[in-house]
N, C-alpha and C positions, 0 to 999 in steps of 0.2 A: 557643668564641667567648666572649669576656669581655662582661659586661653593659655595660661602658664603650663597646662598639663599636656599641650599638643603643640606641634609644630606649625599648625595652621592658624593664622591670625586675621586673614582676610580672604574673601571669596570674590572673584570676578564673576559677574552674571552677564551673559550675552542673551538677548531676547528681543522680540519684536516691539516697534513703537506703535503697533496697532494691537487691539485686543484679541483679534482673531474671531473666528465664527463659532467657537465653542467655549461656553462659560467656564469649562474646567481649566482652560489655560490661564485666565485671570486668577481663578482660585488657587491653582497651583503656585502662581507668583506671591499670592498672599501667604500661603503656607510656608513657602521657602524663605521669605522675608522675615516672618516671625521666627523661624528656626535659626536663621543666621543670628538674629539678635539675642535670642535665648541661650545661644552657645557663646555668647560674648565675642562675636566675630564682626568684622567690618565688611560692609558691601562695597565693592568697586564695580561701577557699571557705566553705561554710556552717557549718563547725564540727562537723558530725555525725561519728560514729565507726562507723557501720554502713553496709552496702551499698557502693555505688560510691563515696559520699562518703569513707567511712573507707578505702577502698582507695587512692584517688588521694592522700589525705593521708599515709598510711603509706608509699607508694611514693616520694614526694618526700623524706620524712625519711630513709628508708633509703638513699637515694643522696646524702645530704649537703646537701639543699636546706632552705630556710626555709619554715615553715607558719604562715600566719595564718588562725585559725578565727574566724568571726563568727556568733554565734548569739543568738537572742532568749531572754530569761529563762525564758519558759514552755516552751521546748524543752530547756533546759539539763539538767533532771533526767529528763525523759522519754526522752532519747536516751543516757543513761549517760555524759554527756560527762565529768563529774567523775572518774568511775572509769577511763574508757578513753582519756583525751586526752593521754597522756605525749608522743606524737609532735607535738603542737601547741605550738610554742614561743611563740606569740603568740596568746592566746585572749581575745577581746573578747566580753563579754555585753551585749546591748542591751536596751532597754526593750520594743521591739516589732519587728515585721517591717519596717515603714517605715524605721526607723532602721538596722536591719540591711542593707537593700538599699543605702542611701545610703553606709554605711560601706564596704561591699564595693566600690561604684563608686569611691569616693574613693581606695581603696588599689590599684586595678587599672589597668593600662595596656592590657589586652586582655581579651577574654572568649572562653571556650570552653564549649560545651554538649554535654556527653555525654548518653546516653540517660537519661531520668528520666521523672517523671509530670507532674501538673498544676502543682505547684510550679515545677519546672524550666522547664516551658513558659512559665509567667507571668513568670519572671525574665528570660529571654532575649527575650521579646516586649516587655517594658517597655524593655530596652536598645535594641532595634530601633526602638521608637517614639521614644525620645529621639534616635536618630541621624536618623530621618526628620525630626524637628522641628529639626535642626541643632544639637542640644545637645552632641554629641561626635562625634570622629572616630576613636575607638578601634577597633582591629580586632576583628571578631566572627567566630568560627568555630563552625559546627555540625559536631561529630564524627559524621559520618554512617555509623556502624557498621552494616553490613548494610543500608544504606538507611533507617536508622531515621527520619531527618528528611525523607525524601521527601514524605510527606503534608502536612508543614508548608509546604514550598516549593511544593507543588501548590496549596494554599490561597492563599499569598501571590501566586502567579502568576495565580490566578483573580481575586483582589481587584484586582490590577493591570489585568487584562483587562477587568473590569467597571467600570473607571474610578474606583476608590476610592483608588488610590495614585498620586499625581501627582508625588512626589519619589522614584520608585523607585531612582534612582541613589544615594540615601543609605541605602537598605535593602538592602544587598548582603552578607549573611553569607556567609562563605567555607565552601563545603562540602568537607570533607576526609574521605575514606573510611578512610585508614590513619592510626592515632593517631601513628605515628612522624613523620608529615609535618606534624603540627599546628603545633608550635613554629616549624619553618622557614617555614611558610606565614605566621605571624604576623610574624615578623622580616622577611620579604620585603615584606609589605603595608606594615609600619611604615616601611621604607626607601623605598618607592616613594611613599607618601602623606604622609610627613613625620611628625614627632613628634606624639603625641597632645597635644591641648590641656590645658594645666594644670588640675588638679583644682579649684583655688579659682575659676577663671573659670567652669568648667562648673557647679559645685555652685550658684553664686550665681544661675544662670538656671533651675535645676530647680524 
């Protein structure tokens, strides 16, 4: 499929800078990266070169895709980006985490969250919050590898049941267990729900 056939041109991937304890997490990153490239899409991610982050970036590049890495200055040296970032063809260094997250949002038409830690959780929860507040309509996918994100969805459902989520229809991340199905799910959602709102209009309200 050509990118001209869809409204999705780039996908932001949130994920851990560690590989995790289950080899299926790294494998999922490889499959997702290959799929992003095969669909003619660009990867936008946190710019790290280790763990799942490095895996998905290298997989996209290895299959002919474009990679945009966005990393704050204080992490640039810590994660050996200067030494190991040959696969990143568009590297953006920001002043802080806040700027990083906004630039990732600006450059992405959809969001995928692979397994990760607290930082990964914080990133996707913020995107879910912006969706709940009506700030964007971009597809959000939780890559639910081996049920990794089930506890998060249990918590969201608990909050909804206790009466704290009153716009639940806007907080509907797509759960996808098979990494090969992630990009098709995003393209389907974009087709059904319409093109994501333009970045300029969204950012002006954040």
